[in-house]
C-alpha positions as CSV (number, residue, x, y, z in Angstrom):
1,M,74.0,113.7,104.8
2,Q,72.3,111.3,102.7
3,T,73.9,108.0,101.9
4,K,73.5,106.1,98.6
5,K,71.9,102.7,98.8
6,R,74.2,100.1,97.6
7,K,72.9,98.1,94.7
8,K,72.7,94.4,95.3
9,Y,75.2,92.6,93.2
10,V,74.1,89.4,91.5
11,N,76.8,87.3,90.1
12,P,75.9,86.5,86.5
13,L,77.6,83.2,86.5
14,L,75.0,82.2,89.4
15,L,72.1,83.2,87.3
16,V,73.6,81.0,84.5
17,L,74.0,78.0,86.9
18,I,70.5,78.5,88.2
19,G,69.2,78.6,84.7
20,L,71.1,75.5,83.7
21,L,69.7,73.7,86.7
22,Y,66.1,74.5,85.9
23,V,66.6,73.5,82.2
24,T,68.3,70.3,83.2
25,S,65.5,69.5,85.7
26,A,62.8,70.2,83.1
27,D,64.6,68.3,80.4
28,A,64.9,65.2,82.9
29,Q,61.2,65.4,83.6
30,N,60.3,65.7,79.9
31,S,62.6,62.8,79.1
32,R,61.0,60.6,81.8
33,L,57.6,61.5,80.5
34,A,58.6,60.8,76.9
35,L,59.7,57.4,77.7
36,H,56.3,56.4,79.2
37,K,54.0,58.4,76.9
38,P,53.5,55.8,74.3
39,A,52.4,53.2,77.0
40,R,50.1,56.0,78.7
41,N,48.5,56.7,75.4
42,L,47.3,53.1,75.2
43,V,45.0,53.4,78.0
44,T,42.2,55.9,78.4
45,A,39.4,56.2,80.9
46,E,36.9,55.5,77.9
47,K,38.8,52.4,77.0
48,I,38.6,51.2,80.5
49,D,35.0,51.8,80.7
50,R,34.4,49.7,77.6
51,E,36.5,46.9,78.9
52,V,35.1,46.8,82.3
53,S,31.6,46.9,80.7
54,F,32.3,44.0,78.6
55,L,33.4,41.8,81.5
56,A,30.5,43.0,83.6
57,D,28.0,42.4,80.7
58,S,25.5,39.6,80.7
59,I,27.5,37.8,77.9
60,C,30.0,37.0,80.6
61,Q,27.1,35.9,83.1
62,G,29.0,37.1,86.2
63,R,32.0,35.0,85.2
64,A,31.6,32.1,87.8
65,T,34.1,29.5,87.4
66,G,33.2,26.5,85.0
67,T,30.5,28.5,83.3
68,R,30.1,29.6,79.7
69,G,30.4,33.3,80.9
70,S,33.8,32.4,82.3
71,V,34.9,31.0,79.1
72,E,33.8,34.2,77.3
73,A,35.9,36.2,79.8
74,A,38.9,34.0,79.6
75,A,38.9,34.1,75.8
76,W,38.8,38.0,76.0
77,I,41.8,38.1,78.3
78,A,43.8,35.7,76.2
79,R,43.2,37.9,73.2
80,K,44.4,41.0,75.1
81,F,47.5,39.2,76.3
82,S,48.2,38.0,72.6
83,N,47.6,41.6,71.2
84,A,49.9,42.9,73.8
85,G,52.7,40.8,72.6
86,L,53.0,38.4,75.6
87,V,54.3,34.8,75.1
88,R,52.3,31.8,76.0
89,F,53.4,29.2,78.6
90,G,53.3,26.1,76.4
91,D,50.6,25.6,73.7
92,S,47.8,27.4,75.4
93,W,47.0,30.7,77.2
94,G,44.8,28.7,79.7
95,K,46.0,26.5,82.5
96,S,43.5,24.3,84.1
97,I,42.8,24.5,87.8
98,V,40.4,22.5,89.9
99,A,38.4,24.1,92.7
100,A,37.7,22.1,96.1
101,N,34.2,21.3,94.9
102,G,35.6,19.6,91.7
103,T,34.8,22.6,89.4
104,T,37.4,22.9,86.6
105,G,38.5,26.5,85.7
106,H,41.3,28.2,83.9
107,N,44.1,30.6,84.9
108,I,45.1,32.8,81.8
109,M,48.8,33.4,81.8
110,G,51.2,35.4,79.6
111,F,55.0,36.1,79.8
112,L,56.9,39.2,79.1
113,P,60.7,38.9,78.8
114,G,62.5,41.5,80.8
115,S,64.8,42.4,77.9
116,D,65.9,41.4,74.5
117,K,69.6,41.8,75.3
118,G,69.8,39.0,77.8
119,H,67.5,36.7,79.6
120,R,67.7,36.7,83.4
121,D,66.4,34.1,86.0
122,R,64.4,36.7,87.9
123,Y,60.6,37.0,87.8
124,V,57.8,39.1,89.0
125,I,54.2,37.9,89.0
126,I,51.4,40.4,88.3
127,G,47.8,38.9,89.0
128,A,44.1,39.8,89.3
129,H,41.2,37.4,89.5
130,Y,38.7,37.6,86.7
131,D,36.1,35.2,88.2
132,H,33.0,36.3,90.3
133,L,29.8,34.9,91.5
134,G,27.8,34.3,88.2
135,I,24.2,33.8,88.3
136,I,22.7,32.7,91.7
137,G,19.0,31.7,91.4
138,E,17.6,34.2,88.9
139,R,20.0,37.0,89.9
140,Y,23.0,38.0,87.9
141,Y,26.1,39.4,89.6
142,P,28.0,41.7,87.3
143,G,31.2,42.0,89.4
144,A,32.3,45.3,88.0
145,D,34.4,46.3,90.8
146,A,35.1,42.7,92.0
147,N,37.0,42.1,89.9
148,A,36.4,43.3,86.4
149,S,38.3,46.5,87.5
150,G,41.3,44.5,88.6
151,T,41.3,42.3,85.4
152,V,41.2,45.4,83.2
153,A,44.0,46.9,85.2
154,L,46.0,43.7,84.6
155,T,45.5,43.7,80.9
156,S,46.3,47.3,80.7
157,L,49.6,46.8,82.6
158,A,50.4,44.0,80.2
159,E,49.9,46.4,77.2
160,M,51.8,49.2,78.9
161,L,54.9,47.4,80.1
162,S,55.1,45.5,76.7
163,M,54.9,48.9,74.9
164,T,57.7,50.4,77.0
165,R,59.9,47.4,76.5
166,S,59.3,47.5,72.8
167,I,60.7,51.0,72.5
168,G,64.0,50.2,74.3
169,K,63.4,49.8,78.1
170,S,65.0,46.9,79.6
171,Y,63.6,45.4,82.8
172,G,65.6,43.6,85.4
173,S,62.9,40.8,85.8
174,N,60.8,39.0,83.5
175,V,57.0,39.5,84.1
176,I,54.5,36.6,84.5
177,F,50.9,37.9,84.0
178,V,48.1,35.8,85.5
179,A,44.3,36.2,85.4
180,F,43.3,33.9,88.2
181,D,40.2,31.9,88.1
182,G,38.6,30.4,91.2
183,K,39.2,33.2,93.7
184,E,35.7,33.0,94.9
185,M,36.3,29.2,95.2
186,D,38.9,29.3,98.1
187,M,41.4,31.0,95.8
188,A,41.7,27.9,93.7
189,G,43.5,29.8,90.9
190,S,46.3,31.3,93.0
191,Y,46.9,27.9,94.7
192,G,46.8,26.2,91.4
193,L,49.5,28.4,90.1
194,W,51.6,27.6,93.3
195,E,51.3,24.0,92.7
196,M,52.8,24.5,89.3
197,I,55.7,26.4,90.9
198,S,56.3,24.0,93.7
199,G,56.0,21.0,91.5
200,N,58.4,22.4,88.9
201,G,55.7,22.7,86.4
202,L,56.2,26.3,85.5
203,V,58.7,26.6,82.7
204,D,60.2,29.9,81.2
205,P,58.9,29.8,77.5
206,I,62.1,31.7,76.4
207,S,64.8,29.9,78.2
208,G,63.2,26.6,78.8
209,K,64.3,26.5,82.4
210,T,62.1,25.7,85.2
211,I,61.0,28.9,87.2
212,T,61.6,27.9,90.8
213,Q,60.3,29.7,94.0
214,D,63.7,31.3,94.8
215,K,63.6,33.1,91.3
216,I,60.4,34.9,92.1
217,N,61.2,38.4,93.6
218,L,57.7,39.9,94.0
219,M,54.1,39.1,93.5
220,I,51.6,42.1,92.8
221,N,48.0,41.4,93.1
222,I,45.1,43.8,92.0
223,D,41.7,43.3,93.6
224,Q,38.7,45.7,93.6
225,I,40.4,48.9,92.3
226,G,37.5,50.8,90.5
227,S,35.4,52.3,93.2
228,S,35.7,55.6,95.1
229,M,32.9,54.7,97.7
230,S,35.2,53.9,100.6
231,P,37.7,56.8,100.6
232,I,40.6,57.1,103.0
233,S,39.7,60.7,103.9
234,E,36.3,62.2,103.9
235,G,35.6,64.3,100.8
236,R,38.4,62.9,98.7
237,D,37.7,60.2,96.2
238,D,41.0,60.1,94.3
239,Y,42.9,57.4,96.4
240,L,44.7,54.1,96.3
241,I,45.5,51.7,98.9
242,M,48.7,49.6,98.8
243,L,49.2,46.8,101.4
244,D,52.5,44.9,101.7
245,G,51.9,43.0,105.1
246,K,54.3,45.5,107.0
247,M,51.9,48.3,107.6
248,G,53.6,50.3,104.8
249,R,57.1,50.2,106.4
250,S,58.9,49.2,103.4
251,S,60.8,50.6,100.1
252,Y,57.5,49.6,98.2
253,K,55.8,52.5,100.0
254,D,58.6,55.0,99.3
255,M,58.7,54.1,95.7
256,L,55.0,54.6,95.2
257,Q,55.0,57.9,96.9
258,S,57.9,59.1,94.7
259,C,56.2,57.8,91.4
260,N,52.9,59.5,92.6
261,S,54.8,62.9,92.9
262,M,57.3,62.4,90.1
263,Y,54.5,61.6,87.3
264,D,52.2,64.2,88.9
265,I,49.4,61.6,89.5
266,N,48.8,62.9,93.0
267,L,46.4,60.3,94.4
268,E,45.9,60.0,98.1
269,L,47.8,56.9,99.2
270,G,47.0,54.6,102.1
271,F,49.3,51.8,103.4
272,T,47.0,50.4,106.1
273,Y,43.4,49.1,105.7
274,Y,41.9,52.4,107.0
275,G,44.2,52.7,109.9
276,S,43.5,49.4,111.5
277,E,46.3,47.0,112.1
278,N,44.1,44.1,112.7
279,F,42.0,44.8,109.6
280,T,45.2,45.3,107.6
281,K,46.4,42.0,108.5
282,L,42.9,40.3,107.9
283,F,42.3,42.0,104.5
284,Y,45.9,41.3,103.3
285,R,45.0,37.6,103.6
286,L,41.8,37.7,101.9
287,S,43.0,37.6,98.2
288,D,45.4,35.8,95.9
289,Q,48.7,37.0,97.3
290,R,48.2,34.8,100.5
291,V,49.7,31.7,99.1
292,F,52.7,33.7,98.0
293,V,53.1,35.4,101.4
294,D,52.7,32.0,103.2
295,N,55.7,30.7,101.1
296,R,57.9,33.8,101.9
297,I,57.6,35.6,98.6
298,P,57.2,39.4,99.0
299,A,53.7,40.4,97.8
300,V,51.8,43.7,97.4
301,M,48.1,44.2,97.1
302,F,46.4,47.2,95.3
303,T,42.8,47.9,96.1
304,S,40.3,50.7,96.6
305,G,38.6,48.8,99.5
306,I,35.3,46.9,100.1
307,T,32.1,48.8,99.4
308,M,28.4,48.2,100.1
309,N,28.3,47.0,96.5
310,N,30.5,44.0,96.9
311,N,28.9,40.7,95.9
312,K,25.7,42.6,95.0
313,P,23.7,42.5,91.8
314,W,24.2,46.3,91.6
315,D,28.1,46.1,91.4
316,R,28.0,47.6,87.9
317,P,30.2,49.9,85.8
318,A,28.1,52.9,86.4
319,T,29.0,52.8,90.0
320,L,32.8,53.0,89.4
321,D,34.9,56.1,88.7
322,M,36.8,55.4,85.4
323,E,38.9,58.6,85.4
324,I,40.2,57.7,89.0
325,L,40.6,54.1,87.9
326,H,42.7,55.4,85.0
327,K,45.0,57.3,87.4
328,R,45.3,54.2,89.8
329,I,46.4,52.2,86.7
330,N,49.0,54.7,85.5
331,L,50.5,54.9,89.0
332,I,50.8,51.2,89.4
333,Y,52.4,51.0,85.9
334,H,55.1,53.6,86.9
335,W,55.7,51.7,90.2
336,A,56.0,48.5,88.5
337,V,58.5,49.8,86.0
338,M,60.7,50.7,89.1
339,M,60.2,47.3,90.7
340,L,61.2,45.3,87.7
């Protein structure tokens, strides 16, 4: 006797619930992307290429501290900060610093209030050094990766975070953007900023209150972020390294991974300096976050690593991958929004 196969019963209510969950999830993702679309539309790979090319051009003469080329670069950064809607600290975008050899340079600083609904005493510093080696003898050092790439990332973040705030996003912290001078002279720029902070010389341009060490929650530094010549994994050039001094064992790592997936950027992420604990600790102290770390302020460094082009006359824009640099800037932007 042949038995009839029983048809599987699917509860129509379950189908409705699955459909609603799918729609809700898709709507949530679309909503997230819609909030950030105006900011992301501001920055393209072509624009990044033009801006890195300007900073690495002979008009900036390699951007050595105290030179005419450095003044050209500083003026360009100040215009970028102004056009992004940042607020000056006092009467000038530039703050004088003095290197150990007596050379005078200028940090370029701008301020983004976290919210227009209420002003908080919480601050995050985002920095990148813009100086390089300049002209040595008759050789010109463009410094495209070191650190025109990081400088353009910095000015791009200023534009993007300002745009997102202007369309209604409130941040829990105010943002201090700093283009450091004098990094190649014993990190004179970052130490100069610290002298301002420790000497009560850094004043909130909105509230008029002194910005003290205890009010700074995080320092983010961007140094050499444009190359794909030192990949984490062989055969994959779309990567980003984040160092936080804890071998990646922190909430910073978790949030970066979430943003990488959530916003479909999908870079390969590294949280050590190529797997070496000793080199991670060493490299983490070779840039402008060091003075903040030494004074117990949490600090994160973003980089694409040292390459054979570092401090060479052939560190030029053509050696960088602008599409991947664009992805890196987008990921740092999304992560920064979460951190503020």
